[in-house]
C-alpha positions in Angstrom: 174.2 72.7 122.2 177.4 72.5 120.5 176.9 76.2 118.5 180.5 77.7 117.7 179.7 80.0 114.6 176.8 82.2 114.5 175.5 84.9 111.5 173.2 87.0 113.4 171.0 89.2 111.3 169.9 91.3 114.1 171.8 94.1 114.8 170.4 94.8 118.3 171.4 91.0 118.9 174.9 91.2 117.5 176.0 94.2 119.9 174.2 91.6 122.4 175.9 88.5 121.3 179.6 90.8 122.2 178.2 92.4 126.0 177.6 88.4 126.5 180.4 87.1 126.4 180.1 85.4 122.9 181.5 87.8 120.4 184.4 85.1 119.4 182.0 83.3 117.9 180.4 85.7 116.0 181.4 84.7 112.1 178.3 86.8 110.1 176.6 89.8 110.4 174.7 92.7 108.2 175.3 96.0 107.2 173.1 97.3 109.6 175.5 95.5 112.5 177.8 98.4 113.6 178.0 97.7 117.5 180.2 96.9 118.6 182.9 99.0 117.1 185.3 98.3 116.3 185.4 94.4 117.7 182.9 94.1 115.0 184.1 95.6 111.3 186.4 92.5 110.7 183.3 90.5 110.6 182.3 89.6 107.4 178.7 91.5 106.2 176.2 88.6 104.7 173.9 91.9 103.5 170.9 93.7 105.1 168.5 92.4 107.2 165.8 92.5 104.8 167.7 91.2 101.4 170.2 88.3 103.3 172.9 86.5 100.9 172.0 82.8 101.9 174.9 81.7 100.2 177.5 83.7 101.8 175.8 82.6 105.0 175.6 79.5 103.9 179.5 79.3 103.0 180.0 80.8 107.0 178.9 77.5 107.9 177.5 78.6 110.7 175.5 76.5 113.8 173.4 79.2 114.0 171.5 81.9 112.5 170.0 84.4 114.6 166.5 86.6 112.8 163.8 88.4 114.3 159.8 87.9 112.7 160.0 91.6 112.2 163.1 92.2 110.7 163.8 89.1 108.9 161.7 87.8 105.8 160.1 84.6 106.2 161.5 83.5 103.1 165.1 83.9 103.8 164.5 82.1 107.0 162.7 79.2 105.1 165.4 79.4 102.8 168.1 78.9 105.5 166.2 76.1 107.7 165.8 74.4 104.2 169.2 74.4 103.9 169.7 72.2 106.9 170.9 75.9 108.8 169.4 76.2 113.2 167.6 79.7 112.7 166.5 81.1 115.8 163.3 83.4 115.0 163.0 86.0 118.3 160.4 88.5 118.6 160.3 90.0 122.1 156.8 92.5 122.2 158.3 93.4 125.7 160.9 94.3 128.2 160.4 91.0 129.6 160.7 88.8 126.7 163.7 90.7 125.7 165.0 89.8 128.8 164.5 86.0 128.8 166.1 86.1 125.0 169.1 87.8 126.2 168.8 83.7 128.9 168.0 82.0 125.6 170.7 83.8 123.0 173.5 83.0 126.8 172.2 79.4 126.4 172.2 79.0 122.9 176.1 80.3 122.9 176.8 78.3 126.0 178.2 81.8 128.0 175.6 81.5 130.5 178.5 81.6 133.1 179.8 85.1 131.7 176.9 86.0 130.8 175.0 85.5 134.1 175.9 88.6 136.0 175.3 90.7 133.2 171.4 89.7 132.6 171.1 89.7 136.4 171.9 93.0 136.5 169.0 94.5 133.4 167.0 92.1 135.7 167.5 93.6 139.0 167.4 97.6 136.8 164.5 96.6 134.9 162.3 95.9 138.3 163.5 99.0 139.8 162.2 101.1 137.1 159.0 99.6 137.3 158.7 100.3 141.1 159.6 104.0 140.6 157.4 104.7 137.1 154.4 103.3 138.8 154.8 105.7 141.5 155.3 109.0 139.4 152.3 110.0 137.0 152.8 108.8 133.6 153.8 111.4 131.1 151.9 110.9 127.7 153.7 110.4 124.9 154.0 110.7 120.8 156.7 109.1 119.2 156.2 108.6 115.6 159.0 105.8 113.9 158.2 107.4 110.3 157.0 110.8 108.7 155.2 110.7 105.2 152.8 109.5 106.2 153.1 109.5 110.2 153.3 106.5 111.9 153.5 105.5 115.3 153.5 101.9 117.0 150.4 100.6 119.5 150.9 98.0 122.8 151.6 95.2 121.3 155.2 96.3 120.8 158.4 96.5 122.6 158.8 100.4 122.5 155.5 100.7 124.0 156.0 98.3 126.8 159.7 100.0 127.4 158.1 103.4 127.3 156.0 102.0 130.0 158.2 100.5 131.7 159.9 104.1 132.2 156.9 106.2 133.0 155.5 106.9 129.5 151.5 106.8 128.5 151.9 105.9 124.1 149.2 108.2 123.5 148.1 105.7 120.6 148.7 102.0 123.2 145.1 101.3 121.8 145.6 102.3 117.9 145.0 99.5 115.7 146.4 100.2 112.0 143.3 100.1 109.4 143.2 99.1 106.1 143.8 100.6 103.4 145.9 103.6 104.1 143.3 106.1 103.2 141.5 104.0 106.3 143.9 104.3 108.3 144.6 108.0 107.7 140.3 108.6 108.2 139.2 109.2 104.8 137.5 105.8 104.1 135.7 103.2 106.1 138.2 99.8 107.0 138.2 97.5 104.4 136.2 94.1 104.6 139.4 93.0 101.6 140.0 89.5 102.6 143.6 90.7 101.2 144.1 92.7 104.0 143.5 89.6 107.0 146.3 88.3 109.3 148.9 91.4 108.4 150.7 93.9 111.0 148.2 96.2 112.7 150.6 97.2 115.1 152.2 100.1 113.5 149.1 102.9 112.8 149.8 105.0 110.1 148.2 108.4 112.1 147.5 112.1 111.0 148.9 114.9 113.3 145.9 115.9 114.1 144.5 112.8 115.2 147.5 113.1 117.4 146.5 116.8 118.5 143.4 115.5 119.7 145.3 113.0 122.5 147.2 115.8 123.9 150.8 114.7 124.3 152.8 116.2 126.7 155.8 115.3 125.4 156.6 114.5 121.6 160.0 112.2 120.8 161.6 112.0 117.7 163.3 109.0 117.6 166.9 108.7 115.0 165.4 105.7 114.1 163.6 104.1 111.7 162.8 107.2 110.4 166.2 109.7 111.0 164.2 112.9 112.8 166.2 115.4 112.8 165.3 119.5 114.5 163.8 120.5 110.7 161.4 117.9 111.5 159.9 119.6 114.6 158.3 122.2 112.2 156.0 120.2 111.4 154.1 120.7 114.8 154.3 124.6 115.0 150.6 124.9 114.2 149.5 122.4 116.8 149.6 125.5 119.6 147.0 123.4 121.4 149.3 120.7 122.1 151.3 120.3 125.6 153.8 119.4 123.8 154.0 121.7 121.2 152.8 124.5 123.5 155.5 124.3 125.9 158.1 123.2 123.4 158.7 119.4 124.5 159.2 117.5 121.2 163.0 116.0 121.9 165.6 114.0 120.0 166.5 110.7 120.9 168.4 108.0 119.8 165.7 105.5 118.4 168.1 102.6 119.3 167.0 103.5 123.1 163.5 102.6 122.2 163.6 99.4 119.2 166.6 97.8 120.0 166.2 94.8 122.3 169.1 93.1 123.6 171.7 94.9 126.1 170.8 98.0 125.5 168.3 98.0 127.3 170.2 99.0 130.3 171.1 102.6 128.8 168.0 102.7 128.0 166.3 102.2 131.5 169.1 104.5 133.1 168.3 107.7 130.4 164.8 107.7 129.0 163.4 107.7 132.8 165.2 110.9 133.2 163.9 112.1 129.8 161.1 111.7 129.8 160.4 113.2 133.4 163.1 116.2 133.1 160.3 118.3 132.2 158.6 117.8 135.1 
């Protein structure tokens, strides 16, 4: 494929490229691509994930730009392609797809020989974790990713599949986002307005009353994309009928373990099962 100059617009991919041995080929990154530090510090920044500087990217003369369907805008991808740049648009929604993406990255960067042991080890850890999770009762989990309004994810996401792999049952697995917001929050019926057709339904806005009715055993408050802190735990104080609240099982967690597909998966598979099941 002849790829020697890569611009990554995806923080988890930037980290993965370095972990797979392709770090020297990365010539551009977003402001959010901060791992691995300090290795990325000297790499030019080309803007954010939602507002990359197309001219700056083109000036770096990349052989390949790596984007993500969720994190980057279609208009920016189209602009790069119109300028003749190859763009790989990733969109893993399961752990298996994330592993497949690592193999694809290794092929594009021509580091398969160096990367193979690392990816194969992740695949073994994935299979071991799946086998373990099948032997234990699942923990019912509420994991918001935003507040005001509260937002979470359903079964069609990487975060859901990762938690399921680690022995968790996402209480909002079957919940789809409804439009407009008032419908999502149960105040009015969903709209049939054709303007809402085709919009993403994988990230429902929910109420804490809806959460309480589903009685999670555990509440995880991740550090990203919303930076939850101990102060946010007070929002659940009145829901003492919820097992997670009654038993004090509201935990802060590194959000990158839940949402970053890529080589960070190794940390997630090693740390999340104990976090989810350690109270038993």
